[in-house]
Structures are given as C-alpha cells and as structure tokens.
N, CA, C and O atoms as CSV, one atom per row, in Angstrom:
chain,resi,resn,atom,element,x,y,z
A,1,MET,N,N,182.359,46.956,10.556
A,1,MET,CA,C,181.328,46.938,9.531
A,1,MET,C,C,181.911,47.548,8.247
A,1,MET,O,O,182.580,48.580,8.275
A,2,GLN,N,N,181.639,46.887,7.149
A,2,GLN,CA,C,182.099,47.398,5.860
A,2,GLN,C,C,181.147,48.470,5.356
A,2,GLN,O,O,179.932,48.374,5.528
A,3,GLU,N,N,181.717,49.492,4.732
A,3,GLU,CA,C,180.910,50.573,4.175
A,3,GLU,C,C,181.207,50.733,2.691
A,3,GLU,O,O,182.239,50.283,2.192
A,4,ILE,N,N,180.291,51.377,2.009
A,4,ILE,CA,C,180.456,51.712,0.607
A,4,ILE,C,C,180.063,53.182,0.468
A,4,ILE,O,O,179.072,53.622,1.052
A,5,SER,N,N,180.831,53.929,-0.296
A,5,SER,CA,C,180.502,55.342,-0.494
A,5,SER,C,C,179.422,55.467,-1.560
A,5,SER,O,O,179.157,54.524,-2.306
A,6,VAL,N,N,178.808,56.634,-1.623
A,6,VAL,CA,C,177.779,56.847,-2.643
A,6,VAL,C,C,178.390,56.781,-4.044
A,6,VAL,O,O,177.731,56.340,-4.986
A,7,HIS,N,N,179.636,57.213,-4.184
A,7,HIS,CA,C,180.293,57.149,-5.495
A,7,HIS,C,C,180.565,55.698,-5.892
A,7,HIS,O,O,180.419,55.331,-7.058
A,8,GLU,N,N,180.959,54.875,-4.918
A,8,GLU,CA,C,181.176,53.450,-5.187
A,8,GLU,C,C,179.858,52.765,-5.538
A,8,GLU,O,O,179.817,51.916,-6.429
A,9,LEU,N,N,178.772,53.132,-4.838
A,9,LEU,CA,C,177.463,52.553,-5.147
A,9,LEU,C,C,177.019,52.952,-6.546
A,9,LEU,O,O,176.520,52.115,-7.299
A,10,LYS,N,N,177.193,54.211,-6.899
A,10,LYS,CA,C,176.818,54.672,-8.244
A,10,LYS,C,C,177.589,53.906,-9.307
A,10,LYS,O,O,177.014,53.498,-10.315
A,11,ALA,N,N,178.892,53.705,-9.091
A,11,ALA,CA,C,179.712,52.942,-10.033
A,11,ALA,C,C,179.228,51.494,-10.115
A,11,ALA,O,O,179.198,50.909,-11.198
A,12,LEU,N,N,178.850,50.919,-8.978
A,12,LEU,CA,C,178.328,49.555,-8.951
A,12,LEU,C,C,177.031,49.470,-9.741
A,12,LEU,O,O,176.839,48.542,-10.526
A,13,MET,N,N,176.141,50.435,-9.534
A,13,MET,CA,C,174.872,50.466,-10.274
A,13,MET,C,C,175.130,50.587,-11.779
A,13,MET,O,O,174.527,49.872,-12.580
A,14,ASP,N,N,176.027,51.491,-12.150
A,14,ASP,CA,C,176.321,51.727,-13.563
A,14,ASP,C,C,177.003,50.539,-14.230
A,14,ASP,O,O,176.886,50.357,-15.442
A,15,SER,N,N,177.717,49.724,-13.444
A,15,SER,CA,C,178.459,48.596,-14.004
A,15,SER,C,C,177.556,47.437,-14.413
A,15,SER,O,O,177.931,46.613,-15.248
A,16,GLY,N,N,176.366,47.380,-13.822
A,16,GLY,CA,C,175.468,46.267,-14.110
A,16,GLY,C,C,175.813,45.003,-13.336
A,16,GLY,O,O,175.183,43.964,-13.534
A,17,ALA,N,N,176.809,45.083,-12.454
A,17,ALA,CA,C,177.186,43.918,-11.644
A,17,ALA,C,C,176.028,43.565,-10.709
A,17,ALA,O,O,175.296,44.447,-10.261
A,18,PRO,N,N,175.870,42.290,-10.421
A,18,PRO,CA,C,174.762,41.890,-9.552
A,18,PRO,C,C,175.001,42.307,-8.096
A,18,PRO,O,O,176.090,42.116,-7.555
A,19,PHE,N,N,173.984,42.869,-7.487
A,19,PHE,CA,C,173.996,43.173,-6.063
A,19,PHE,C,C,172.552,43.420,-5.644
A,19,PHE,O,O,171.667,43.593,-6.482
A,20,THR,N,N,172.334,43.433,-4.340
A,20,THR,CA,C,171.011,43.699,-3.786
A,20,THR,C,C,171.077,44.994,-3.000
A,20,THR,O,O,172.018,45.221,-2.239
A,21,LEU,N,N,170.068,45.848,-3.187
A,21,LEU,CA,C,169.977,47.107,-2.449
A,21,LEU,C,C,168.765,47.029,-1.527
A,21,LEU,O,O,167.646,46.787,-1.978
A,22,ILE,N,N,168.998,47.237,-0.236
A,22,ILE,CA,C,167.941,47.188,0.772
A,22,ILE,C,C,167.817,48.564,1.416
A,22,ILE,O,O,168.807,49.139,1.868
A,23,ASP,N,N,166.597,49.083,1.453
A,23,ASP,CA,C,166.282,50.380,2.053
A,23,ASP,C,C,165.549,50.111,3.362
A,23,ASP,O,O,164.457,49.543,3.346
A,24,VAL,N,N,166.132,50.510,4.505
A,24,VAL,CA,C,165.503,50.212,5.794
A,24,VAL,C,C,164.758,51.418,6.378
A,24,VAL,O,O,164.431,51.436,7.565
A,25,ARG,N,N,164.491,52.430,5.531
A,25,ARG,CA,C,163.710,53.588,5.977
A,25,ARG,C,C,162.221,53.237,6.020
A,25,ARG,O,O,161.811,52.141,5.637
A,26,GLU,N,N,161.442,54.178,6.486
A,26,GLU,CA,C,159.993,53.999,6.546
A,26,GLU,C,C,159.379,54.286,5.176
A,26,GLU,O,O,159.978,55.004,4.375
A,27,PRO,N,N,158.195,53.738,4.893
A,27,PRO,CA,C,157.565,53.955,3.584
A,27,PRO,C,C,157.420,55.418,3.196
A,27,PRO,O,O,157.644,55.765,2.036
A,28,TYR,N,N,157.050,56.293,4.140
A,28,TYR,CA,C,156.883,57.709,3.779
A,28,TYR,C,C,158.212,58.325,3.343
A,28,TYR,O,O,158.225,59.229,2.508
A,29,GLU,N,N,159.325,57.850,3.897
A,29,GLU,CA,C,160.635,58.360,3.490
A,29,GLU,C,C,160.980,57.894,2.078
A,29,GLU,O,O,161.526,58.652,1.276
A,30,ALA,N,N,160.654,56.647,1.793
A,30,ALA,CA,C,160.933,56.097,0.466
A,30,ALA,C,C,160.077,56.755,-0.603
A,30,ALA,O,O,160.500,56.867,-1.753
A,31,GLU,N,N,158.879,57.191,-0.236
A,31,GLU,CA,C,158.016,57.887,-1.194
A,31,GLU,C,C,158.614,59.237,-1.593
A,31,GLU,O,O,158.471,59.665,-2.738
A,32,MET,N,N,159.277,59.900,-0.660
A,32,MET,CA,C,159.880,61.204,-0.940
A,32,MET,C,C,161.158,61.087,-1.753
A,32,MET,O,O,161.375,61.852,-2.693
A,33,ALA,N,N,162.001,60.131,-1.394
A,33,ALA,CA,C,163.312,59.991,-2.031
A,33,ALA,C,C,163.650,58.513,-2.145
A,33,ALA,O,O,163.666,57.789,-1.149
A,34,ASN,N,N,163.919,58.076,-3.364
A,34,ASN,CA,C,164.127,56.650,-3.592
A,34,ASN,C,C,165.244,56.451,-4.603
A,34,ASN,O,O,165.262,57.100,-5.649
A,35,ILE,N,N,166.175,55.555,-4.295
A,35,ILE,CA,C,167.239,55.214,-5.250
A,35,ILE,C,C,167.115,53.766,-5.725
A,35,ILE,O,O,168.058,53.187,-6.265
A,36,GLY,N,N,165.933,53.203,-5.511
A,36,GLY,CA,C,165.704,51.829,-5.938
A,36,GLY,C,C,165.910,50.869,-4.780
A,36,GLY,O,O,166.122,51.288,-3.642
A,37,GLY,N,N,165.849,49.624,-5.069
A,37,GLY,CA,C,166.049,48.618,-4.037
A,37,GLY,C,C,164.743,48.163,-3.415
A,37,GLY,O,O,163.658,48.598,-3.800
A,38,THR,N,N,164.879,47.286,-2.455
A,38,THR,CA,C,163.743,46.696,-1.756
A,38,THR,C,C,163.537,47.426,-0.442
A,38,THR,O,O,164.467,47.557,0.354
A,39,LEU,N,N,162.328,47.899,-0.213
A,39,LEU,CA,C,162.007,48.586,1.029
A,39,LEU,C,C,161.669,47.557,2.105
A,39,LEU,O,O,160.677,46.834,2.009
A,40,ILE,N,N,162.513,47.510,3.124
A,40,ILE,CA,C,162.286,46.651,4.287
A,40,ILE,C,C,162.515,47.535,5.514
A,40,ILE,O,O,163.625,47.579,6.044
A,41,PRO,N,N,161.473,48.240,5.969
A,41,PRO,CA,C,161.649,49.136,7.111
A,41,PRO,C,C,162.329,48.440,8.294
A,41,PRO,O,O,162.111,47.256,8.550
A,42,MET,N,N,163.145,49.197,8.995
A,42,MET,CA,C,163.952,48.651,10.092
A,42,MET,C,C,163.151,47.760,11.030
A,42,MET,O,O,163.630,46.698,11.427
A,43,GLY,N,N,161.953,48.171,11.387
A,43,GLY,CA,C,161.139,47.407,12.319
A,43,GLY,C,C,160.620,46.081,11.779
A,43,GLY,O,O,160.093,45.267,12.538
A,44,THR,N,N,160.763,45.855,10.469
A,44,THR,CA,C,160.275,44.608,9.865
A,44,THR,C,C,161.403,43.681,9.412
A,44,THR,O,O,161.143,42.601,8.881
A,45,VAL,N,N,162.642,44.095,9.617
A,45,VAL,CA,C,163.781,43.331,9.095
A,45,VAL,C,C,163.776,41.889,9.593
A,45,VAL,O,O,163.946,40.966,8.797
A,46,LEU,N,N,163.586,41.680,10.885
A,46,LEU,CA,C,163.673,40.323,11.425
A,46,LEU,C,C,162.579,39.409,10.881
A,46,LEU,O,O,162.797,38.208,10.726
A,47,SER,N,N,161.414,39.965,10.593
A,47,SER,CA,C,160.339,39.140,10.039
A,47,SER,C,C,160.493,38.946,8.530
A,47,SER,O,O,159.762,38.162,7.924
A,48,ARG,N,N,161.444,39.659,7.928
A,48,ARG,CA,C,161.634,39.566,6.476
A,48,ARG,C,C,163.055,39.141,6.105
A,48,ARG,O,O,163.542,39.451,5.018
A,49,LEU,N,N,163.709,38.430,7.018
A,49,LEU,CA,C,165.080,37.969,6.775
A,49,LEU,C,C,165.213,37.200,5.462
A,49,LEU,O,O,166.240,37.279,4.788
A,50,HIS,N,N,164.171,36.460,5.109
A,50,HIS,CA,C,164.209,35.650,3.886
A,50,HIS,C,C,164.401,36.503,2.632
A,50,HIS,O,O,164.756,35.972,1.579
A,51,GLU,N,N,164.171,37.816,2.726
A,51,GLU,CA,C,164.329,38.708,1.579
A,51,GLU,C,C,165.741,39.295,1.485
A,51,GLU,O,O,166.066,39.975,0.512
A,52,ILE,N,N,166.571,39.037,2.484
A,52,ILE,CA,C,167.926,39.580,2.501
A,52,ILE,C,C,168.903,38.439,2.232
A,52,ILE,O,O,169.088,37.571,3.084
A,53,PRO,N,N,169.529,38.434,1.055
A,53,PRO,CA,C,170.417,37.325,0.691
A,53,PRO,C,C,171.600,37.190,1.652
A,53,PRO,O,O,172.117,38.180,2.170
A,54,THR,N,N,172.009,35.952,1.875
A,54,THR,CA,C,173.169,35.683,2.723
A,54,THR,C,C,174.440,35.548,1.896
A,54,THR,O,O,175.527,35.371,2.446
A,55,SER,N,N,174.307,35.630,0.592
A,55,SER,CA,C,175.486,35.592,-0.275
A,55,SER,C,C,175.344,36.682,-1.329
A,55,SER,O,O,174.250,37.197,-1.559
A,56,GLY,N,N,176.441,37.022,-1.958
A,56,GLY,CA,C,176.425,38.112,-2.915
A,56,GLY,C,C,176.486,39.442,-2.179
A,56,GLY,O,O,176.297,39.499,-0.964
A,57,LYS,N,N,176.746,40.484,-2.904
A,57,LYS,CA,C,176.891,41.819,-2.324
A,57,LYS,C,C,175.511,42.394,-2.006
A,57,LYS,O,O,174.626,42.424,-2.860
A,58,VAL,N,N,175.341,42.852,-0.752
A,58,VAL,CA,C,174.098,43.475,-0.319
A,58,VAL,C,C,174.435,44.833,0.291
A,58,VAL,O,O,175.176,44.917,1.271
A,59,VAL,N,N,173.887,45.894,-0.297
A,59,VAL,CA,C,174.079,47.250,0.219
A,59,VAL,C,C,172.808,47.638,0.973
A,59,VAL,O,O,171.702,47.526,0.446
A,60,VAL,N,N,172.984,48.093,2.209
A,60,VAL,CA,C,171.868,48.490,3.053
A,60,VAL,C,C,171.960,50.001,3.260
A,60,VAL,O,O,173.033,50.523,3.563
A,61,HIS,N,N,170.828,50.708,3.096
A,61,HIS,CA,C,170.868,52.156,3.282
A,61,HIS,C,C,169.651,52.666,4.025
A,61,HIS,O,O,168.612,52.011,4.106
A,62,CYS,N,N,169.826,53.874,4.570
A,62,CYS,CA,C,168.749,54.594,5.235
A,62,CYS,C,C,168.943,56.078,4.934
A,62,CYS,O,O,169.512,56.423,3.898
A,63,ARG,N,N,168.496,56.935,5.793
A,63,ARG,CA,C,168.601,58.373,5.540
A,63,ARG,C,C,170.038,58.864,5.688
A,63,ARG,O,O,170.535,59.597,4.832
A,64,SER,N,N,170.713,58.461,6.779
A,64,SER,CA,C,172.060,58.981,7.032
A,64,SER,C,C,173.113,57.907,7.288
A,64,SER,O,O,174.301,58.219,7.377
A,65,GLY,N,N,172.700,56.664,7.407
A,65,GLY,CA,C,173.643,55.575,7.651
A,65,GLY,C,C,173.547,54.968,9.033
A,65,GLY,O,O,174.138,53.919,9.290
A,66,GLY,N,N,172.809,55.614,9.931
A,66,GLY,CA,C,172.690,55.105,11.296
A,66,GLY,C,C,171.822,53.874,11.437
A,66,GLY,O,O,172.247,52.865,12.000
A,67,ARG,N,N,170.599,53.957,10.922
A,67,ARG,CA,C,169.688,52.809,11.019
A,67,ARG,C,C,170.232,51.613,10.252
A,67,ARG,O,O,170.186,50.482,10.736
A,68,SER,N,N,170.748,51.867,9.056
A,68,SER,CA,C,171.285,50.761,8.264
A,68,SER,C,C,172.470,50.128,8.983
A,68,SER,O,O,172.644,48.910,8.939
A,69,GLY,N,N,173.286,50.946,9.645
A,69,GLY,CA,C,174.404,50.405,10.414
A,69,GLY,C,C,173.936,49.529,11.556
A,69,GLY,O,O,174.524,48.481,11.823
A,70,SER,N,N,172.877,49.955,12.232
A,70,SER,CA,C,172.317,49.154,13.330
A,70,SER,C,C,171.757,47.835,12.824
A,70,SER,O,O,171.945,46.793,13.451
A,71,VAL,N,N,171.065,47.882,11.685
A,71,VAL,CA,C,170.509,46.665,11.097
A,71,VAL,C,C,171.636,45.703,10.725
A,71,VAL,O,O,171.557,44.508,11.009
A,72,ILE,N,N,172.665,46.221,10.098
A,72,ILE,CA,C,173.795,45.374,9.696
A,72,ILE,C,C,174.445,44.740,10.912
A,72,ILE,O,O,174.780,43.555,10.892
A,73,GLN,N,N,174.626,45.517,11.968
A,73,GLN,CA,C,175.252,44.990,13.175
A,73,GLN,C,C,174.463,43.800,13.732
A,73,GLN,O,O,175.049,42.783,14.101
A,74,VAL,N,N,173.145,43.931,13.791
A,74,VAL,CA,C,172.309,42.827,14.292
A,74,VAL,C,C,172.392,41.621,13.360
A,74,VAL,O,O,172.537,40.487,13.815
A,75,LEU,N,N,172.300,41.868,12.064
A,75,LEU,CA,C,172.338,40.752,11.107
A,75,LEU,C,C,173.672,40.018,11.154
A,75,LEU,O,O,173.715,38.799,10.989
A,76,GLN,N,N,174.747,40.742,11.375
A,76,GLN,CA,C,176.057,40.106,11.462
A,76,GLN,C,C,176.212,39.339,12.775
A,76,GLN,O,O,176.643,38.186,12.778
A,77,GLU,N,N,175.864,39.975,13.875
A,77,GLU,CA,C,176.067,39.368,15.190
A,77,GLU,C,C,175.094,38.238,15.490
A,77,GLU,O,O,175.480,37.218,16.061
A,78,GLU,N,N,173.835,38.416,15.109
A,78,GLU,CA,C,172.806,37.443,15.485
A,78,GLU,C,C,172.538,36.383,14.414
A,78,GLU,O,O,172.092,35.280,14.731
A,79,PHE,N,N,172.807,36.711,13.155
A,79,PHE,CA,C,172.434,35.796,12.076
A,79,PHE,C,C,173.587,35.426,11.162
A,79,PHE,O,O,173.382,34.710,10.181
A,80,GLY,N,N,174.786,35.889,11.451
A,80,GLY,CA,C,175.977,35.456,10.728
A,80,GLY,C,C,176.171,36.038,9.339
A,80,GLY,O,O,176.969,35.511,8.564
A,81,TYR,N,N,175.470,37.104,9.003
A,81,TYR,CA,C,175.666,37.726,7.685
A,81,TYR,C,C,177.089,38.270,7.588
A,81,TYR,O,O,177.615,38.837,8.546
A,82,SER,N,N,177.707,38.089,6.418
A,82,SER,CA,C,179.067,38.606,6.216
A,82,SER,C,C,179.190,39.333,4.879
A,82,SER,O,O,180.296,39.662,4.451
A,83,ASN,N,N,178.069,39.582,4.223
A,83,ASN,CA,C,178.070,40.138,2.865
A,83,ASN,C,C,177.390,41.502,2.777
A,83,ASN,O,O,176.981,41.926,1.697
A,84,LEU,N,N,177.269,42.186,3.915
A,84,LEU,CA,C,176.511,43.439,3.956
A,84,LEU,C,C,177.431,44.657,3.946
A,84,LEU,O,O,178.472,44.672,4.603
A,85,LEU,N,N,177.029,45.673,3.192
A,85,LEU,CA,C,177.753,46.933,3.117
A,85,LEU,C,C,176.810,48.065,3.510
A,85,LEU,O,O,175.683,48.134,3.019
A,86,ASN,N,N,177.263,48.947,4.389
A,86,ASN,CA,C,176.470,50.095,4.808
A,86,ASN,C,C,176.765,51.266,3.870
A,86,ASN,O,O,177.928,51.580,3.618
A,87,LEU,N,N,175.716,51.912,3.354
A,87,LEU,CA,C,175.909,53.085,2.510
A,87,LEU,C,C,176.290,54.262,3.403
A,87,LEU,O,O,175.460,54.789,4.143
A,88,LYS,N,N,177.544,54.661,3.325
A,88,LYS,CA,C,178.070,55.738,4.162
A,88,LYS,C,C,177.353,57.054,3.852
A,88,LYS,O,O,177.368,57.529,2.716
A,89,GLY,N,N,176.727,57.630,4.874
A,89,GLY,CA,C,176.006,58.886,4.707
A,89,GLY,C,C,174.586,58.738,4.213
A,89,GLY,O,O,173.840,59.716,4.182
A,90,GLY,N,N,174.194,57.534,3.824
A,90,GLY,CA,C,172.831,57.251,3.402
A,90,GLY,C,C,172.347,58.101,2.238
A,90,GLY,O,O,173.137,58.605,1.439
A,91,ILE,N,N,171.036,58.246,2.162
A,91,ILE,CA,C,170.445,58.972,1.041
A,91,ILE,C,C,170.761,60.466,1.114
A,91,ILE,O,O,170.696,61.159,0.099
A,92,LEU,N,N,171.099,60.966,2.297
A,92,LEU,CA,C,171.521,62.362,2.404
A,92,LEU,C,C,172.808,62.585,1.607
A,92,LEU,O,O,172.935,63.584,0.899
A,93,ALA,N,N,173.753,61.663,1.721
A,93,ALA,CA,C,175.004,61.761,0.962
A,93,ALA,C,C,174.739,61.582,-0.528
A,93,ALA,O,O,175.354,62.250,-1.359
A,94,TRP,N,N,173.816,60.674,-0.864
A,94,TRP,CA,C,173.453,60.473,-2.274
A,94,TRP,C,C,172.931,61.787,-2.873
A,94,TRP,O,O,173.327,62.177,-3.971
A,95,ALA,N,N,172.044,62.457,-2.143
A,95,ALA,CA,C,171.472,63.716,-2.623
A,95,ALA,C,C,172.544,64.795,-2.734
A,95,ALA,O,O,172.522,65.590,-3.674
A,96,ALA,N,N,173.469,64.833,-1.799
A,96,ALA,CA,C,174.504,65.870,-1.787
A,96,ALA,C,C,175.565,65.642,-2.861
A,96,ALA,O,O,176.085,66.599,-3.434
A,97,GLU,N,N,175.890,64.366,-3.137
A,97,GLU,CA,C,177.037,64.079,-3.994
A,97,GLU,C,C,176.697,63.480,-5.359
A,97,GLU,O,O,177.502,63.573,-6.285
A,98,ILE,N,N,175.529,62.871,-5.498
A,98,ILE,CA,C,175.195,62.172,-6.748
A,98,ILE,C,C,174.011,62.815,-7.463
A,98,ILE,O,O,174.105,63.118,-8.653
A,99,ASP,N,N,172.906,63.027,-6.767
A,99,ASP,CA,C,171.688,63.501,-7.408
A,99,ASP,C,C,171.025,64.604,-6.580
A,99,ASP,O,O,170.254,64.329,-5.660
A,100,ALA,N,N,171.331,65.829,-6.916
A,100,ALA,CA,C,170.794,66.978,-6.184
A,100,ALA,C,C,169.293,67.149,-6.390
A,100,ALA,O,O,168.668,67.944,-5.688
A,101,ASN,N,N,168.698,66.419,-7.340
A,101,ASN,CA,C,167.269,66.520,-7.595
A,101,ASN,C,C,166.436,65.668,-6.653
A,101,ASN,O,O,165.207,65.721,-6.694
A,102,ILE,N,N,167.085,64.888,-5.811
A,102,ILE,CA,C,166.338,64.039,-4.864
A,102,ILE,C,C,165.628,64.945,-3.859
A,102,ILE,O,O,166.224,65.866,-3.300
A,103,ASN,N,N,164.355,64.665,-3.645
A,103,ASN,CA,C,163.547,65.434,-2.703
A,103,ASN,C,C,163.642,64.791,-1.327
A,103,ASN,O,O,163.159,63.679,-1.114
A,104,LEU,N,N,164.261,65.494,-0.410
A,104,LEU,CA,C,164.396,64.960,0.946
A,104,LEU,C,C,163.341,65.499,1.901
A,104,LEU,O,O,163.430,65.308,3.114
A,105,GLY,N,N,162.350,66.169,1.347
A,105,GLY,CA,C,161.252,66.670,2.155
A,105,GLY,C,C,161.601,67.979,2.681
A,105,GLY,O,O,160.806,68.588,3.397
C-alpha cells in the first residue's frame, strides 16, 4: 500500500494540484478535527464507492492510519483501485507535525 506523509500532503494541498481527500472517520470525529475532504465513514464506503474516484490521486485518512489502511486494502483487492494513498499516522500525525491547534478531543 502506498502512503503519503503529513508533510507531503500539506505540500500537495499548498501546491493546488488536483487530488481527492477522503476521511473515513465517524462524523463525531470529523466535527472535532477536520482537514477538509469528503467524509465517508468506514462503514459506508462500499455503498458510496461512486464518490471515490478510480483515477487521479486520492488520499484516504482516519485518526491514526489504521482504518484508512483497511479501507484502501479492500478497495484495491476487491475493486481494483490503484490510485489510493494512505495518510501515514492519520490526523494524529497532522496535529503533531502540521497543526497543533487541531482539537483531538
């Protein structure tokens, strides 16, 4: 599975290059801490596949990288996705390394 660091994601965001950001956390988690993107909770991913592009760069994130990694694994193995990047360390790493003002509850 391909990963992207929080510093690489920040550079990607700042560059203005096109990409899709998918947040697979639960709504209450996204309300506390949000870095943008489309909220598609892990349990709804399969019913919302049409919202996850099969081309172009797609970064998937969660709290620590575990759930997003599991989602990516299923999407790659079961649906042939090859354009997904897991945010290494998730929003916890983002808060620690990029934005200390993020409220993690």
